[in-house]
KEKE-3310 file (N, C-alpha, C; in steps of 0.2 Angstrom, whole numbers, plus 5000, padded with zeros to 4 digits):
npx = (5390:5393:5404:5397:5394:5393:5388:5393:5382:5378:5369:5354:5354:5365:5375:5371:5366:5353:5337:5323:5310:5294:5288:5286:5286:5297:5306:5313:5311:5314:5324:5334:5347:5342:5348:5364:5381:5395:5412:5410:5414:5414:5418:5420:5422:5434:5440:5455:5456:5450:5438:5437:5423:5417:5425:5429:5418:5410:5395:5380:5363:5349:5332:5321:5330:5335:5345:5360:5370:5383:5393:5405:5402:5404:5409:5404:5391:5378:5381:5382:5369:5362:5366:5361:5347:5345:5347:5359:5374:5387:5404:5414:5412:5398:5381:5367:5350:5335:5336:5340:5352:5359:5367:5364:5351:5339:5334:5320:5318:5324:5316:5304:5308:5310:5298:5289:5295:5304:5305:5308:5315:5319:5330:5325:5308:5301:5287:5273:5268:5255:5246:5236:5239:5234:5234:5248:5253:5246:5251:5262:5255:5247:5255:5256:5244:5233:5216:5203:5197:5206:5217:5212:5210:5223:5230:5224:5226:5240:5242:5236:5245:5255:5249:5242:5229:5219:5223:5222:5217:5224:5235:5253:5259:5252:5255:5266:5285:5289:5277:5277:5287:5282:5272:5280:5285:5274:5271:5282:5279:5266:5264:5269:5283:5297:5309:5315:5324:5332:5338:5347:5335:5332:5338:5333:5325:5319:5325:5315:5305:5313:5316:5303:5300:5309:5305:5293:5296:5303:5293:5285:5295:5295:5282:5278:5289:5297:5312:5323:5335:5347:5355:5366:5373:5368:5367:5355:5347:5356:5355:5344:5346:5348:5360:5375:5384:5399:5406:5421:5430:5425:5426:5422:5423:5420:5408:5394:5383:5370:5368:5353:5349:5358:5358:5350:5339)
npy = (5222:5236:5247:5254:5271:5284:5301:5308:5315:5327:5322:5329:5334:5328:5335:5339:5333:5321:5325:5318:5311:5312:5300:5307:5305:5314:5313:5315:5305:5306:5314:5312:5300:5284:5275:5278:5275:5278:5276:5265:5254:5239:5232:5217:5211:5199:5187:5193:5202:5210:5208:5212:5214:5222:5233:5249:5253:5261:5266:5269:5268:5270:5275:5262:5253:5236:5227:5218:5212:5203:5188:5176:5166:5174:5186:5198:5202:5199:5206:5220:5221:5221:5232:5242:5239:5244:5236:5235:5245:5255:5253:5262:5277:5282:5278:5280:5280:5282:5295:5296:5295:5280:5277:5287:5285:5281:5266:5265:5274:5267:5256:5261:5266:5253:5248:5256:5259:5249:5232:5215:5200:5183:5169:5159:5156:5161:5161:5162:5148:5145:5154:5159:5161:5173:5180:5180:5188:5200:5204:5214:5226:5227:5233:5246:5251:5251:5252:5239:5237:5243:5235:5223:5226:5229:5217:5207:5212:5211:5197:5194:5199:5190:5179:5171:5172:5164:5155:5161:5157:5146:5137:5138:5126:5119:5123:5124:5125:5134:5142:5146:5155:5165:5169:5176:5186:5193:5197:5206:5216:5221:5233:5242:5246:5257:5251:5234:5222:5207:5193:5180:5174:5163:5152:5140:5134:5125:5125:5128:5135:5145:5153:5157:5164:5175:5181:5186:5195:5204:5209:5216:5226:5233:5237:5243:5251:5249:5248:5235:5225:5213:5200:5188:5173:5165:5160:5160:5170:5181:5182:5189:5201:5219:5226:5222:5221:5216:5208:5205:5198:5208:5220:5231:5223:5224:5233:5233:5236:5227:5221:5215:5212:5205:5193:5179:5173)
npz = (6185:6196:6205:6220:6222:6234:6239:6254:6267:6279:6292:6299:6316:6322:6329:6342:6358:6359:6363:6374:6365:6357:6345:6331:6314:6306:6297:6281:6268:6255:6253:6262:6268:6274:6282:6290:6292:6300:6301:6310:6323:6332:6347:6358:6374:6378:6387:6394:6385:6369:6356:6340:6331:6321:6310:6308:6299:6286:6278:6269:6266:6255:6255:6251:6246:6241:6249:6254:6267:6265:6267:6275:6290:6305:6300:6303:6300:6306:6318:6313:6308:6320:6326:6317:6319:6332:6343:6348:6351:6343:6347:6344:6333:6322:6321:6312:6311:6303:6305:6318:6331:6335:6347:6356:6360:6373:6382:6381:6370:6360:6359:6355:6342:6336:6337:6330:6317:6312:6305:6309:6303:6306:6305:6313:6315:6326:6330:6341:6349:6355:6350:6336:6318:6314:6327:6330:6320:6323:6335:6336:6334:6344:6353:6349:6352:6344:6338:6338:6326:6317:6319:6314:6300:6296:6299:6291:6278:6278:6279:6267:6258:6259:6255:6264:6269:6271:6281:6293:6305:6310:6320:6323:6323:6313:6301:6287:6285:6276:6275:6288:6289:6280:6288:6297:6289:6287:6300:6302:6292:6295:6302:6293:6292:6289:6287:6285:6293:6289:6295:6289:6283:6275:6280:6286:6276:6261:6244:6235:6243:6249:6237:6235:6246:6246:6234:6238:6247:6239:6231:6240:6243:6231:6229:6241:6244:6254:6264:6263:6271:6271:6280:6275:6268:6258:6242:6234:6240:6238:6224:6221:6226:6225:6229:6235:6250:6254:6268:6277:6290:6298:6291:6277:6262:6249:6239:6230:6216:6208:6192:6186:6174:6168:6175:6180:6193)
capx = (5390:5398:5404:5392:5397:5389:5391:5391:5379:5377:5362:5352:5353:5371:5379:5369:5363:5346:5332:5318:5306:5289:5290:5283:5291:5298:5312:5312:5314:5316:5330:5340:5348:5338:5353:5370:5386:5401:5417:5408:5418:5411:5422:5417:5427:5436:5446:5458:5457:5444:5438:5434:5418:5417:5431:5429:5413:5406:5391:5374:5357:5344:5325:5318:5335:5334:5352:5362:5376:5385:5400:5405:5400:5410:5412:5401:5385:5373:5383:5380:5362:5359:5367:5356:5341:5345:5348:5366:5377:5394:5410:5416:5409:5391:5376:5361:5344:5329:5338:5342:5359:5358:5371:5361:5344:5338:5331:5313:5318:5326:5311:5300:5311:5309:5290:5286:5298:5308:5303:5313:5313:5325:5330:5320:5302:5299:5280:5271:5264:5248:5242:5234:5243:5231:5236:5255:5254:5243:5255:5266:5250:5244:5260:5254:5237:5228:5209:5202:5195:5212:5221:5210:5211:5230:5232:5221:5230:5247:5241:5235:5252:5260:5245:5240:5223:5214:5226:5222:5215:5228:5241:5259:5260:5248:5257:5273:5290:5288:5271:5279:5292:5278:5269:5285:5286:5268:5272:5286:5276:5260:5264:5271:5289:5301:5315:5315:5330:5331:5344:5347:5328:5330:5342:5329:5320:5322:5326:5308:5302:5318:5314:5296:5300:5313:5301:5287:5299:5305:5287:5284:5299:5294:5275:5277:5294:5300:5319:5325:5342:5348:5361:5365:5378:5364:5367:5348:5345:5360:5353:5338:5347:5351:5366:5379:5390:5403:5410:5426:5434:5423:5427:5419:5428:5417:5401:5393:5377:5369:5364:5349:5348:5363:5358:5343:5339)
capy = (5225:5242:5250:5259:5278:5289:5307:5309:5320:5328:5320:5333:5332:5324:5339:5340:5327:5320:5325:5314:5313:5308:5298:5309:5304:5320:5311:5316:5299:5307:5318:5309:5293:5281:5272:5280:5272:5282:5273:5261:5249:5236:5227:5214:5209:5192:5186:5199:5207:5212:5205:5217:5211:5227:5238:5255:5252:5267:5264:5272:5265:5275:5273:5258:5248:5229:5226:5213:5211:5196:5185:5170:5166:5178:5192:5204:5203:5200:5212:5226:5221:5222:5240:5246:5238:5247:5231:5236:5251:5254:5255:5269:5279:5284:5274:5284:5276:5286:5302:5295:5292:5274:5277:5292:5283:5277:5260:5267:5277:5262:5251:5265:5266:5247:5247:5260:5260:5243:5226:5210:5193:5179:5162:5155:5160:5164:5161:5160:5142:5145:5159:5158:5165:5180:5183:5181:5194:5206:5206:5221:5231:5228:5237:5252:5253:5253:5249:5232:5237:5245:5229:5218:5228:5228:5210:5203:5215:5208:5190:5194:5201:5184:5173:5166:5175:5158:5152:5166:5154:5140:5137:5137:5118:5116:5125:5121:5129:5140:5146:5149:5161:5170:5173:5180:5192:5197:5200:5211:5221:5223:5240:5245:5249:5260:5247:5227:5219:5200:5189:5173:5172:5157:5146:5134:5133:5122:5129:5131:5139:5150:5157:5160:5169:5181:5184:5189:5201:5209:5212:5221:5231:5236:5239:5248:5256:5247:5246:5228:5224:5206:5197:5181:5170:5161:5162:5161:5176:5185:5182:5194:5208:5224:5228:5217:5223:5210:5209:5200:5200:5214:5226:5231:5221:5226:5236:5233:5236:5221:5222:5209:5211:5200:5188:5175:5170)
capz = (6192:6196:6212:6223:6224:6237:6242:6261:6269:6286:6294:6304:6323:6324:6333:6349:6362:6357:6369:6374:6360:6355:6338:6325:6309:6301:6292:6274:6265:6248:6253:6267:6268:6279:6287:6289:6297:6299:6305:6315:6326:6338:6351:6363:6379:6377:6392:6396:6379:6366:6350:6335:6327:6316:6310:6304:6294:6283:6273:6269:6263:6254:6255:6246:6244:6243:6249:6258:6270:6263:6269:6279:6297:6309:6296:6306:6297:6312:6323:6310:6308:6327:6328:6313:6322:6339:6348:6351:6349:6341:6352:6341:6326:6323:6317:6311:6308:6303:6307:6325:6333:6339:6353:6360:6362:6379:6380:6379:6363:6355:6359:6351:6335:6333:6337:6325:6311:6310:6306:6309:6301:6308:6302:6317:6314:6333:6331:6347:6347:6358:6346:6329:6313:6315:6333:6329:6316:6327:6342:6336:6333:6351:6357:6346:6355:6339:6339:6335:6318:6313:6319:6309:6293:6295:6299:6285:6273:6278:6277:6259:6255:6259:6253:6270:6273:6273:6286:6299:6312:6311:6324:6319:6322:6308:6294:6285:6287:6271:6278:6295:6287:6277:6294:6300:6285:6288:6306:6301:6288:6297:6304:6287:6294:6284:6286:6287:6294:6289:6297:6287:6283:6272:6282:6287:6271:6255:6239:6232:6248:6249:6232:6236:6252:6243:6229:6241:6250:6233:6228:6245:6242:6225:6229:6246:6245:6261:6263:6265:6272:6273:6282:6272:6264:6254:6235:6232:6242:6234:6217:6220:6229:6220:6231:6239:6254:6256:6274:6278:6296:6301:6287:6270:6257:6242:6239:6223:6213:6204:6186:6185:6166:6166:6179:6181:6199)
cpx = (5395:5398:5399:5396:5392:5392:5389:5388:5378:5370:5360:5352:5359:5375:5377:5366:5356:5342:5327:5313:5300:5290:5285:5288:5291:5304:5310:5315:5317:5322:5336:5341:5344:5342:5360:5375:5392:5407:5415:5412:5414:5416:5419:5423:5428:5441:5448:5459:5450:5444:5434:5429:5417:5423:5430:5424:5409:5402:5384:5369:5352:5337:5324:5324:5333:5341:5354:5369:5378:5392:5399:5403:5406:5412:5409:5394:5379:5375:5381:5373:5359:5360:5362:5349:5340:5345:5355:5369:5384:5399:5413:5412:5401:5386:5369:5355:5338:5330:5340:5348:5358:5361:5368:5354:5344:5335:5324:5313:5320:5320:5305:5302:5309:5302:5287:5289:5303:5304:5308:5310:5320:5324:5326:5314:5300:5292:5278:5266:5257:5244:5241:5239:5241:5234:5244:5256:5251:5247:5258:5261:5247:5249:5259:5248:5232:5221:5208:5201:5202:5217:5219:5211:5219:5233:5230:5225:5237:5247:5240:5241:5256:5255:5243:5233:5218:5217:5226:5221:5218:5233:5247:5261:5257:5250:5264:5278:5290:5282:5273:5283:5287:5274:5274:5286:5280:5268:5276:5283:5270:5259:5267:5278:5293:5307:5313:5322:5329:5338:5344:5340:5327:5334:5339:5324:5323:5322:5320:5305:5306:5316:5308:5296:5303:5309:5295:5290:5301:5299:5285:5288:5297:5287:5274:5283:5298:5308:5320:5333:5343:5355:5361:5372:5375:5364:5360:5346:5349:5358:5348:5340:5350:5358:5369:5385:5393:5407:5415:5430:5432:5424:5423:5424:5426:5410:5399:5385:5376:5365:5360:5348:5353:5363:5350:5343:5338)
cpy = (5231:5244:5255:5266:5282:5295:5307:5315:5321:5326:5325:5330:5328:5328:5339:5334:5327:5321:5319:5316:5309:5306:5301:5309:5310:5319:5311:5310:5301:5311:5315:5302:5290:5277:5275:5278:5276:5279:5269:5255:5246:5231:5224:5211:5201:5190:5192:5204:5209:5209:5210:5214:5215:5232:5243:5255:5259:5265:5268:5268:5270:5271:5268:5253:5241:5226:5220:5214:5204:5194:5179:5171:5170:5184:5198:5206:5204:5205:5219:5227:5223:5229:5244:5245:5240:5242:5231:5243:5250:5256:5262:5270:5280:5280:5278:5280:5280:5293:5302:5292:5286:5275:5282:5290:5279:5270:5261:5270:5272:5257:5255:5265:5259:5246:5250:5260:5254:5237:5221:5203:5189:5172:5157:5159:5164:5165:5159:5154:5142:5150:5157:5162:5172:5183:5184:5187:5201:5208:5213:5226:5232:5233:5245:5255:5255:5249:5242:5232:5239:5239:5224:5219:5227:5221:5206:5206:5212:5201:5189:5195:5194:5178:5168:5169:5169:5154:5156:5162:5148:5142:5136:5130:5115:5119:5123:5127:5135:5145:5150:5155:5166:5173:5178:5187:5196:5201:5206:5217:5224:5230:5244:5249:5252:5255:5240:5225:5211:5197:5182:5171:5165:5151:5140:5132:5129:5127:5132:5136:5146:5155:5161:5166:5176:5185:5188:5196:5206:5212:5217:5227:5236:5240:5245:5252:5254:5245:5239:5227:5217:5205:5190:5179:5165:5164:5163:5168:5182:5187:5187:5201:5213:5227:5223:5221:5217:5212:5203:5202:5207:5221:5225:5229:5223:5228:5237:5233:5230:5223:5215:5208:5205:5193:5185:5172:5162)
cpz = (6191:6203:6214:6225:6227:6239:6249:6262:6276:6288:6300:6311:6326:6329:6340:6352:6360:6363:6369:6369:6359:6347:6333:6320:6305:6297:6285:6270:6258:6247:6257:6266:6274:6284:6285:6294:6295:6304:6311:6317:6332:6341:6356:6368:6378:6382:6395:6391:6376:6359:6345:6330:6321:6316:6305:6298:6292:6277:6274:6265:6261:6255:6249:6243:6245:6243:6254:6261:6269:6265:6273:6286:6300:6305:6299:6304:6302:6316:6320:6310:6315:6329:6324:6317:6330:6344:6351:6348:6347:6347:6350:6335:6328:6318:6318:6308:6308:6306:6315:6326:6337:6346:6358:6362:6369:6377:6378:6372:6358:6354:6354:6343:6332:6332:6331:6318:6308:6310:6306:6307:6302:6305:6306:6317:6320:6333:6338:6346:6349:6354:6339:6325:6314:6321:6333:6325:6319:6332:6342:6336:6340:6355:6354:6348:6349:6340:6336:6328:6314:6313:6314:6302:6291:6294:6293:6279:6272:6276:6269:6255:6254:6257:6258:6273:6275:6278:6293:6305:6314:6316:6321:6318:6316:6301:6293:6286:6282:6273:6284:6293:6284:6283:6297:6296:6286:6295:6306:6297:6290:6299:6299:6289:6288:6282:6289:6287:6294:6290:6295:6286:6279:6274:6284:6282:6265:6250:6236:6237:6249:6243:6232:6241:6249:6238:6232:6244:6245:6231:6233:6245:6236:6226:6235:6248:6251:6259:6266:6266:6275:6276:6280:6269:6259:6247:6232:6234:6238:6227:6216:6223:6224:6223:6236:6243:6257:6262:6275:6284:6299:6297:6280:6265:6250:6243:6232:6221:6209:6198:6184:6178:6164:6170:6179:6187:6198)
residu = (MET:ARG:PRO:VAL:ALA:TYR:THR:LYS:GLN:LEU:VAL:PRO:GLY:THR:LYS:ASN:PRO:GLU:PRO:ASP:PHE:ALA:TYR:VAL:ASN:THR:PHE:ASN:MET:LYS:GLN:GLU:LYS:ILE:ILE:THR:LEU:GLU:HIS:VAL:THR:LYS:ARG:PHE:PRO:VAL:GLY:ASP:GLY:GLU:PHE:ALA:ALA:LEU:ARG:ASP:ILE:THR:LEU:ASP:PHE:GLN:LYS:GLY:GLU:PHE:ALA:GLY:LEU:VAL:GLY:PRO:SER:GLY:SER:GLY:LYS:THR:THR:LEU:LEU:ASN:ILE:ILE:GLY:SER:LEU:ASP:SER:PRO:THR:GLU:GLY:THR:ALA:MET:VAL:MET:GLY:LYS:ARG:ILE:SER:ALA:LEU:SER:HIS:LYS:GLN:SER:ALA:ARG:LEU:ARG:ASN:LEU:HIS:LEU:GLY:PHE:ILE:PHE:GLN:VAL:PHE:ASN:LEU:LEU:PRO:VAL:TYR:THR:VAL:TYR:GLU:ASN:VAL:GLU:PHE:SER:LEU:LEU:LEU:GLN:ASN:ARG:SER:ALA:SER:GLU:ARG:LYS:LYS:ALA:VAL:MET:GLU:ALA:LEU:GLU:TRP:VAL:GLY:LEU:GLU:LYS:MET:ALA:ASN:LYS:LYS:PRO:ALA:LYS:ILE:SER:GLY:GLY:GLU:GLY:GLN:ARG:VAL:ALA:ILE:ALA:ARG:ALA:MET:VAL:LYS:ARG:PRO:GLU:ILE:VAL:LEU:ALA:ASP:GLU:PRO:THR:ALA:ASN:LEU:ASP:ALA:LYS:ASN:ALA:HIS:ALA:ILE:ILE:GLN:THR:MET:LYS:LYS:LEU:ASN:GLU:GLU:LEU:GLY:THR:THR:PHE:LEU:PHE:SER:THR:HIS:ASP:GLU:LYS:VAL:MET:SER:TYR:LEU:ASP:ARG:LEU:VAL:HIS:LEU:ASN:ASP:GLY:LYS:VAL:ALA:GLN:ASP:GLU:LEU:VAL:ASN:HIS:LYS:THR:LYS:THR:PRO)
# end
């Protein structure tokens, strides 16, 4: 393992207020960082005072990373993931995702960022029980107004990625927990997002299914170039990650690259 060393770059568009925009992706993945956090602090009101969940976080992530925010419960992992996912904004500092300043986005702009460019995987699968596996995966494409033929092609391709194409017509109650999480991965990947945010994705799985799920995501990372960012304290997940950002008490305690030549998951 060796420390990560990055050279900070000015992300275009940070000096001026961001106008309302139609999402045409002009973000240059090969030259720009895909996520940039500068002195990010997040405080929440508690009684008559405040609680600092994040304290002066400065990080960046490149296109195609397979990285994790790791640390004990309460270290700030999920709070940071929520900010990157435009579900929340920093109290102080700057969070840039896909070249967009999170705190400058309207609710509509944040929703479009998530709809077009971000995928989410949670520890609770959040599958809609009255719909089939196919329909659960298809749902995010309906929000993009794609044609039925385009949706079918994308859904079946995503189900093939996770090995569930033969279960397309089953309801969530008829599949296993590991299969349910694979449906959740397909749902996150069906729109081919640039970034997938995974919050404790193996928390409700046994060891065998946990390894299978992470191996599936690693394969998608390598084949599609998708950036995966995990929030986890699961050693099984950590054994596959290429970069570990250790958080403790809302601060970055250590940032390291992992040499997998010396490790076997």
